[in-house]
N, C-alpha and C positions, 0 to 999 in steps of 0.2 A: 418048642420053638424058642430060638435065642433072641434076646432083645438088647438093644443098645440105644441110648438117648443122647442127642447132641443139643446143646444150647448155644446158639450162634448170635453174633452181634446184630445182623440185619438180613435183609432179603437177598443181598448178593451172596453171602455165605450160604444161605439156605438153598438158593438155586444151584450153586456149584455143588454143594454136598449131596443134593438130591440126585444129580447126575452121576457123581463119583460113586455113590452107594450102589446104584444100578449097574455100573460098569464092573465093580469089584465083586459084588454079591450075586448079581444076575437079577434082572427085573422080574423074571418069571418065578423066582423063589422068594421075593421080598415084598412085604407090605410096608409102605411108607406113609407115616402120618406127619403132616406139616401143621405146626401150631404157631400162633402169634400171640405175644403178650403186649397189651396196650393199656394206657392209662396207669392209674396207681398213685399219682401225686395229688392233683387237684380234682381228678375225676375217678370214678370207680374203675378198678382194674378189670380188664377184659381178657378172657382166655378163649381164643378162637381156634378151633381145630378144623383143618381142611384135609380130607382124605384124598391123596394124590395117586396112590398105587396100591391096590389090594390084590395079592396073589391068591389063586384058588387053593393051593396047598402050600402055604408059606413055610419056609425054613427060618426066616428072619423077620423080625418086626423092628423097624427103625422109626424113632421119633426125632424130628428135627424142629426145634422151637426157635423162632425168631424173637429175640428179646427186645428189639427196638433200639438198643444202644449198647455201646461197649461196656459201660459201667453197670449194666443190669445182668450181664451174663453170670457172674459169680452169685449175685443175690438170688436170681431165679433158680440156680442149681441148689443153693442152700434151702430154699423154700420147698423144693420138690424132690430132693434126693431120697428122703425117707420113704415117701410113697412109691417112688419108682423102684426102689430096692424091694419093697413088699410085693410089687408086681413083677418081680423076677427080671428086672433090667440088670444085666451083668456089668455094664459100664455106663457112666454118666460123664460126658466129655464137653468141655467148654471150648468154643472157637471164637477168637476175636482178633482185631487188628492191634498193632502197636501204635499206629498213627493216632494223634499227633505227638505222642511221647517220644523223646529222643532215644536213639538206639542204645546209648550208654546206660539208660535206666531199665533196660530189658531184664537183667538178672533180678533187680529189686522188685519189678512188677511181677515176674514169674513166681518169686518167693511168696509175695503177698497173696496172689491169686490161688496158689496151691495150699495155703494155710487153711486148716479146718479147726473150728473150735473143739474143745475137749469133748463136748457132747456128741460130736460126729467123728471122733477118731476111728471108730470101727468101720466107717465108710471110706477111709483113705485109700484102700486098695481098689476101690471101684470108681475112683474119681480121677480125672485128668484135665489139664488145661493146655490148649495149643494157641500160640500167639503168632500170627502172620506178620513178618517184617517186610515192609512197613504196613502194607494192606494186603488183603486177599488178592487184589489186582496185581500184586507182585508175581503171583503164580501165573496169572493170565499173560502178563508181559513176558514172562520167561518162555512161554510157548509161542515162539516167533513163527511157527508154522501157520498160526491162524491169521497172521497179518496179510499174507498173500491171498487168503480166502476173502478178506475184506476188499482188497484191490491189488491187482498184480503189480501196481506201481510201488507198493510199500516195501521196497528193498532197503537194506541197511544203508547203502550210500545215499539213497533218496531222502531217507529220514534224517540222516546225519547232516546232509546239506542244508535242510530247512530247520532242524531243531537242535543240532549240535551234539547229538549222541546217537550211537548205533545200537539199537536194542538186540541185534544179533550178536554183538561182540562184548556186551557188558555183563556184570553181575547185577541182576535186577534189584537186589537188596540194597544197592547203593543209591537207588532212586527213592527220594523221600516221599514222593506223592505219585505213585504209579497210576492211580486212577486218572489224575490230570494228564500224565504222559500219554495214556491211551487215548484220551479225548483229543489231545494235541495231534497225535499221529492220525487219528481218524479224520480230523478236520483238514488234513493235507489233501484228502481226496473227497472233500465235501460231505463228510459224515460226522457223527458225534458219538460220544459215550458219556452219558450223564446219570448213570445209575437208575434210569427208569426201568421198571420191571421187564418190559419187552426188550429193551436194549441189552440188559444183563443176560436174559435168556438166549438172545441171538448170539451174543459173544460166547457164552458157555457152550452152546451147541456147536460152535466152530472149533472149540478146543480139541486137540488130539490127545485123548485120554491115554492111549498106549505110550505116546511120547512123554507125557507127564509122569506116568507110572514107572516107565523103564529107563528114563534118562534124567528129566528135570528134577525129580525128587531128590536125587543124590547131590544136587547143588544147593537145595533149599531145605534146611533142617526142619522147618515147620511143616512143609508139605510132606516130607518124608515121614514125619511123626504121625500126621493124620492118616496117610495111606497105610502105615504100619499098624495103627490101631485097628483099622478095618480088616486088614489081612489076618491079624491075630484073632480078631473076633470071629472071622469066617472059619479059621482052622481049629478053634477051640471046641472041644467035645462037650 
């Protein structure tokens, strides 16, 4: 059985990745373990594992750990990479947002996050970092097909009239706070997006994964990077 581990910034990334994994690898072939890291500063660190999907005869085992914040993604990887490699995880991948760091600091951030201390140089080939510009919600905003599922009134002209931009016609990476954009769009029809667990799940379930995988990915390098990691993992013997 092949194994891959993801360390993500928060629950939004975890919920999205949980669905994306099933779409690419097939739910019937995949066991998915969801984990949360909490505490660790003024209170004891907690490591909570939630089993979400266990296949009868799995080909793949996927671990998706919610680190609780963007600055803990790298540190949790460093704390766990040795034990994961001993347990035959072939890749350990970090996924986090760029926000609120400015876009011109992205190369510096990527370089810093990809750096491993000399004691871990042997693990470099099994380690990767993906940074969503500016937020993972950039990927959601790019899938404009989901907006009409929220409400048929959410056309490009309607949104532009009220908010001054047309999500159907822009590069979503130019929007500095796409999570706020989504909330503003939803509010136009009396709804909201505030990152509550149920709201994120509802949004993610509306996304057209085929559209993301076959079209949107080629416009968003970070999304393409993530999908490519999963596709290569699936094809690897």
